[in-house]
MARDOMI-168924 format. One record per residue (C-alpha): residue in one letter; residue number from 0; x, y, z. Coordinates in nm, 3 decimals. Each point is the difference from the previous one (the first is absolute). Example, Ala and Ser with C-alpha at 12.3 -4.5 7.8 and 13.67 -1.06 7.14 Angstrom:
% MARDOMI-168924
(site "A",0,(1.230,-0.450,0.780));
(site "S",1,(0.137,0.344,-0.066));
//
This chain:
% MARDOMI-168924
(site "M",0,(9.017,6.873,6.371));
(site "P",1,(-0.361,-0.116,0.082));
(site "F",2,(-0.279,0.250,-0.064));
(site "M",3,(-0.073,0.067,0.371));
(site "G",4,(0.371,0.041,0.060));
(site "V",5,(0.014,0.265,-0.273));
(site "L",6,(-0.293,0.186,0.161));
(site "R",7,(0.170,-0.005,0.340));
(site "W",8,(0.325,0.121,-0.155));
(site "V",9,(-0.177,0.284,-0.186));
(site "G",10,(-0.197,0.096,0.311));
(site "Y",11,(0.312,0.003,0.217));
(site "N",12,(0.194,0.215,-0.242));
(site "L",13,(-0.292,0.242,-0.051));
(site "H",14,(-0.033,0.039,0.377));
(site "H",15,(0.376,0.036,0.033));
(site "D",16,(0.009,0.269,-0.271));
(site "I",17,(-0.283,0.198,0.162));
(site "R",18,(0.160,-0.029,0.342));
(site "T",19,(0.337,0.106,-0.139));
(site "T",20,(-0.156,0.296,-0.185));
(site "N",21,(-0.180,0.117,0.316));
(site "H",22,(0.317,-0.042,0.203));
(site "E",23,(0.204,0.197,-0.252));
(site "A",24,(-0.258,0.281,0.002));
(site "R",25,(0.021,0.020,0.380));
(site "T",26,(0.379,0.007,0.002));
(site "M",27,(0.053,0.253,-0.282));
(site "N",28,(0.139,0.338,0.098));
(site "R",29,(-0.279,0.256,0.033));
(site "F",30,(0.009,0.373,-0.075));
(site "F",31,(-0.259,0.274,0.044));
(site "V",32,(0.012,0.246,-0.289));
(site "S",33,(-0.178,0.325,-0.086));
(site "K",34,(-0.283,0.009,-0.254));
(site "D",35,(0.214,0.186,-0.251));
(site "S",36,(0.244,-0.294,-0.004));
(site "F",37,(-0.244,-0.191,-0.223));
(site "R",38,(0.040,0.049,-0.376));
(site "G",39,(-0.248,-0.230,-0.171));
(site "D",40,(0.124,-0.354,0.058));
(site "K",41,(0.335,0.127,0.129));
(site "V",42,(0.114,0.115,0.345));
(site "L",43,(0.289,0.239,0.067));
(site "L",44,(0.154,-0.051,0.342));
(site "G",45,(0.120,0.298,0.205));
(site "K",46,(0.356,0.096,0.086));
(site "D",47,(0.018,-0.175,0.338));
(site "Q",48,(-0.173,-0.309,-0.135));
(site "T",49,(0.235,-0.007,-0.299));
(site "H",50,(0.296,0.000,0.238));
(site "Q",51,(-0.159,-0.276,0.208));
(site "I",52,(-0.077,-0.220,-0.302));
(site "H",53,(0.327,0.055,-0.185));
(site "S",54,(0.264,0.039,0.269));
(site "V",55,(-0.143,-0.170,0.311));
(site "L",56,(-0.220,-0.283,-0.124));
(site "R",57,(0.199,-0.031,-0.324));
(site "L",58,(-0.304,-0.099,-0.201));
(site "R",59,(0.029,-0.044,-0.375));
(site "P",60,(-0.227,0.024,-0.306));
(site "A",61,(-0.270,-0.271,0.005));
(site "D",62,(0.001,-0.010,0.382));
(site "R",63,(-0.342,0.069,0.150));
(site "I",64,(-0.119,0.239,0.268));
(site "I",65,(-0.335,0.115,0.141));
(site "V",66,(-0.093,0.366,-0.044));
(site "L",67,(-0.279,0.161,0.205));
(site "D",68,(-0.195,0.316,-0.079));
(site "N",69,(-0.124,0.066,0.359));
(site "T",70,(-0.364,-0.037,-0.104));
(site "G",71,(-0.022,-0.370,0.085));
(site "W",72,(0.129,-0.139,-0.330));
(site "E",73,(0.323,-0.184,-0.060));
(site "Y",74,(0.174,-0.068,-0.331));
(site "Q",75,(0.233,-0.284,-0.084));
(site "V",76,(0.279,0.156,-0.205));
(site "S",77,(0.279,-0.146,-0.210));
(site "L",78,(0.309,0.219,-0.005));
(site "A",79,(0.076,0.113,-0.354));
(site "K",80,(0.286,0.244,0.065));
(site "V",81,(0.230,0.011,0.302));
(site "T",82,(0.283,0.255,0.022));
(site "H",83,(0.135,0.214,0.282));
(site "E",84,(-0.190,0.293,-0.152));
(site "Q",85,(-0.336,-0.154,-0.089));
(site "V",86,(-0.216,-0.306,0.059));
(site "V",87,(-0.295,-0.068,-0.227));
(site "G",88,(-0.243,-0.287,0.041));
(site "E",89,(-0.273,-0.155,-0.211));
(site "I",90,(-0.335,-0.074,0.167));
(site "L",91,(-0.096,-0.366,-0.025));
(site "Q",92,(-0.296,-0.021,0.235));
(site "K",93,(-0.222,0.222,0.214));
(site "R",94,(-0.196,-0.118,0.304));
(site "K",95,(-0.139,0.116,0.332));
(site "A",96,(0.267,-0.008,0.269));
(site "P",97,(-0.094,-0.289,0.232));
(site "G",98,(0.170,0.139,0.312));
(site "E",99,(-0.250,0.272,0.098));
(site "P",100,(-0.232,-0.061,0.299));
(site "Q",101,(-0.367,0.082,-0.050));
(site "T",102,(-0.030,0.182,0.332));
(site "Q",103,(0.160,0.342,0.018));
(site "I",104,(0.187,0.045,0.328));
(site "T",105,(0.131,0.335,0.119));
(site "L",106,(0.266,-0.020,0.270));
(site "Y",107,(0.018,0.300,0.231));
(site "Q",108,(0.344,-0.067,0.145));
(site "S",109,(0.153,0.217,0.268));
(site "L",110,(0.335,0.139,-0.112));
(site "L",111,(0.291,-0.211,0.124));
(site "A",112,(0.377,0.009,-0.009));
(site "R",113,(0.127,-0.017,-0.358));
(site "D",114,(0.084,-0.372,-0.023));
(site "K",115,(-0.321,-0.113,0.168));
(site "F",116,(-0.227,0.222,-0.208));
(site "E",117,(0.166,-0.103,-0.325));
(site "W",118,(-0.034,-0.365,0.103));
(site "V",119,(-0.375,0.055,0.049));
(site "L",120,(-0.029,0.160,-0.345));
(site "Q",121,(0.182,-0.288,-0.164));
(site "K",122,(-0.166,-0.293,0.177));
(site "C",123,(-0.353,0.139,0.001));
(site "T",124,(0.029,0.069,-0.372));
(site "E",125,(0.095,-0.363,-0.049));
(site "V",126,(-0.294,-0.118,0.208));
(site "G",127,(-0.258,0.222,-0.173));
(site "V",128,(-0.049,0.353,0.139));
(site "T",129,(-0.164,0.239,-0.248));
(site "R",130,(0.090,0.332,0.164));
(site "F",131,(0.243,0.118,0.267));
(site "V",132,(-0.069,0.302,0.220));
(site "P",133,(0.280,0.096,0.244));
(site "V",134,(-0.144,0.140,0.324));
(site "V",135,(0.128,0.217,0.286));
(site "T",136,(-0.157,-0.112,0.328));
(site "Q",137,(0.041,0.113,0.361));
(site "R",138,(0.281,-0.251,0.063));
(site "T",139,(0.168,0.024,-0.340));
(site "L",140,(0.368,0.088,0.041));
(site "I",141,(0.017,0.152,-0.350));
(site "R",142,(-0.224,0.307,0.013));
(site "D",143,(0.057,0.166,-0.337));
(site "T",144,(-0.268,-0.046,-0.266));
(site "A",145,(0.217,0.171,-0.262));
(site "I",146,(0.200,-0.270,-0.176));
(site "K",147,(0.301,0.101,-0.208));
(site "P",148,(-0.028,-0.082,-0.371));
(site "D",149,(0.295,-0.240,0.005));
(site "K",150,(-0.151,-0.201,0.287));
(site "R",151,(-0.337,-0.019,-0.173));
(site "A",152,(0.173,-0.110,-0.321));
(site "R",153,(0.179,-0.273,0.194));
(site "W",154,(-0.328,-0.118,0.153));
(site "Q",155,(-0.164,-0.004,-0.342));
(site "R",156,(0.289,-0.201,-0.144));
(site "I",157,(-0.027,-0.256,0.281));
(site "I",158,(-0.372,-0.041,-0.064));
(site "T",159,(0.044,-0.029,-0.378));
(site "E",160,(0.276,-0.260,0.025));
(site "A",161,(-0.202,-0.201,0.252));
(site "A",162,(-0.303,0.011,-0.231));
(site "E",163,(0.212,-0.122,-0.292));
(site "Q",164,(0.160,-0.278,0.203));
(site "S",165,(-0.323,-0.129,0.150));
(site "G",166,(-0.204,-0.015,-0.319));
(site "R",167,(-0.229,0.295,0.069));
(site "G",168,(-0.185,0.165,-0.289));
(site "L",169,(-0.029,0.340,0.169));
(site "I",170,(0.246,0.210,0.196));
(site "P",171,(-0.151,0.087,0.340));
(site "D",172,(-0.071,0.369,0.053));
(site "L",173,(0.219,0.191,0.244));
(site "S",174,(-0.173,0.295,0.165));
(site "P",175,(0.176,0.289,0.176));
(site "P",176,(0.026,-0.036,0.381));
(site "I",177,(-0.300,0.127,0.195));
(site "T",178,(-0.095,0.050,0.365));
(site "F",179,(-0.218,-0.243,0.191));
(site "E",180,(-0.281,0.257,0.001));
(site "D",181,(0.008,0.005,-0.380));
(site "V",182,(-0.022,-0.380,-0.005));
(site "L",183,(-0.332,0.015,0.184));
(site "S",184,(-0.156,0.217,-0.270));
(site "D",185,(0.140,-0.233,-0.265));
(site "L",186,(-0.172,-0.317,0.126));
(site "S",187,(-0.357,0.056,-0.113));
(site "G",188,(0.042,-0.159,-0.341));
(site "F",189,(0.100,-0.347,0.125));
(site "E",190,(-0.227,-0.300,0.050));
(site "R",191,(0.218,-0.123,0.290));
(site "R",192,(0.221,0.212,0.228));
(site "L",193,(0.236,-0.184,0.232));
(site "I",194,(0.244,0.131,0.260));
(site "A",195,(0.262,-0.231,0.152));
(site "W",196,(0.010,0.053,0.375));
(site "E",197,(0.163,-0.170,0.297));
(site "P",198,(-0.131,0.182,0.309));
(site "A",199,(0.201,-0.007,0.322));
(site "E",200,(-0.295,-0.133,0.202));
(site "G",201,(-0.305,-0.167,-0.146));
(site "G",202,(-0.167,0.190,-0.280));
(site "Q",203,(-0.261,-0.146,-0.227));
(site "R",204,(0.134,-0.126,-0.333));
(site "L",205,(-0.105,-0.247,-0.263));
(site "A",206,(0.193,-0.268,-0.178));
(site "L",207,(0.066,0.103,-0.359));
(site "R",208,(-0.239,-0.259,-0.143));
(site "Q",209,(-0.283,0.128,0.217));
(site "A",210,(0.073,0.361,-0.091));
(site "L",211,(-0.018,-0.078,-0.371));
(site "C",212,(-0.350,-0.155,0.046));
(site "I",213,(0.065,-0.233,-0.291));
(site "D",214,(-0.277,-0.182,-0.179));
(site "K",215,(-0.092,-0.039,-0.366));
(site "Q",216,(-0.208,0.317,0.000));
(site "T",217,(0.219,0.238,0.198));
(site "K",218,(0.359,-0.048,-0.110));
(site "P",219,(0.146,0.354,-0.002));
(site "N",220,(0.149,0.146,-0.315));
(site "T",221,(0.184,0.277,0.186));
(site "V",222,(0.180,-0.030,0.333));
(site "A",223,(0.192,0.258,0.204));
(site "V",224,(0.260,-0.131,0.244));
(site "L",225,(0.155,0.229,0.264));
(site "V",226,(0.330,-0.110,0.154));
(site "G",227,(0.168,0.209,0.267));
(site "P",228,(0.360,0.080,0.094));
(site "E",229,(0.228,-0.201,0.230));
(site "G",230,(-0.193,0.113,0.308));
(site "G",231,(-0.337,-0.064,-0.162));
(site "F",232,(-0.300,0.230,-0.024));
(site "T",233,(-0.114,0.189,0.307));
(site "E",234,(-0.340,-0.074,0.149));
(site "Q",235,(-0.113,0.344,-0.112));
(site "E",236,(0.095,-0.078,-0.362));
(site "V",237,(-0.180,-0.333,0.014));
(site "E",238,(-0.315,0.164,0.137));
(site "L",239,(0.009,0.260,-0.277));
(site "A",240,(0.049,-0.272,-0.260));
(site "K",241,(-0.296,-0.194,0.141));
(site "K",242,(-0.219,0.308,-0.038));
(site "S",243,(0.105,0.004,-0.368));
(site "G",244,(-0.114,-0.360,-0.042));
(site "A",245,(0.331,-0.180,0.059));
(site "I",246,(-0.009,-0.336,0.178));
(site "P",247,(0.283,-0.076,0.248));
(site "I",248,(0.155,-0.337,-0.089));
(site "T",249,(0.251,-0.240,0.147));
(site "L",250,(0.245,-0.204,-0.205));
(site "G",251,(0.030,-0.275,0.257));
(site "P",252,(0.143,-0.074,0.344));
(site "R",253,(0.356,0.108,-0.083));
(site "I",254,(0.118,0.360,-0.011));
(site "L",255,(0.127,0.085,-0.347));
(site "R",256,(0.235,0.276,-0.101));
(site "T",257,(-0.177,0.268,-0.201));
(site "E",258,(0.168,-0.095,-0.328));
(site "T",259,(-0.090,-0.366,0.058));
(site "A",260,(-0.358,0.090,0.090));
(site "A",261,(-0.050,0.181,-0.330));
(site "V",262,(0.107,-0.298,-0.211));
(site "V",263,(-0.190,-0.252,0.213));
(site "A",264,(-0.321,0.205,-0.008));
(site "I",265,(0.003,0.037,-0.379));
(site "A",266,(0.079,-0.368,-0.053));
(site "I",267,(-0.279,-0.115,0.234));
(site "I",268,(-0.256,0.230,-0.162));
(site "L",269,(0.073,-0.128,-0.349));
(site "Y",270,(0.011,-0.358,0.123));
(site "E",271,(-0.337,0.031,0.172));
(site "L",272,(-0.143,0.154,-0.318));
(site "G",273,(0.125,-0.296,-0.203));
(site "Q",274,(0.259,0.200,-0.192));
(site "M",275,(0.318,-0.180,0.104));
(site "E",276,(-0.073,-0.314,-0.197));
(site "G",277,(0.229,-0.090,-0.289));
//
């Protein structure tokens, strides 16, 4: 083979190997574990994860997974022991998880019917929400701020699994439900505060890009997004939010369902901030 041909062959195979390695890392099964799961260069998987690895995924020794410590680090792990009672892995590599957005977004989402609210938790975790705060508003059908432990555990499981699936390095926080009045006192710490609003007649709103006021000097690091129930926020709630520094925004000329609006708003914010690029 001529010299230049050898160089092209080596370059192609090197690129192919790197691409394959990156692809494999993205497609490996991912598991968040507690800090006490780490034992030097070894990781001990929990009971549920052991069942998933052994009995559901049917992985074997020498197969690789990604383990996450919920501090932003991920570890490539080679399985050393796989039984129905215990799974032990050996750490091969540690790196910063690449799936975390730089901007921290808190979604204040009005409580919805079970399926819709759980869909919001799942999809907004995938897109990049940092913190969820369920809210009771004037038009919220579900009025109880006391969530039963089993429901909260289910919500937490949905968020964790979505974070694992989507390549996140941190599990979004899940706050207890609060009233709309409590939301107003919670907004002061954000650089941008946005409330999605579709008034019945007129009403001054900004496009999301305008509300973010994006330039090289003023990209926000923290954003609060308020999304109402099926009937939307009342004018009184919007006026109160404006007094707390929230900017009414529109998500375009079409009326979106509340669960759709939450996902669209988060995706647009991160896109406009340049954080949806591969």
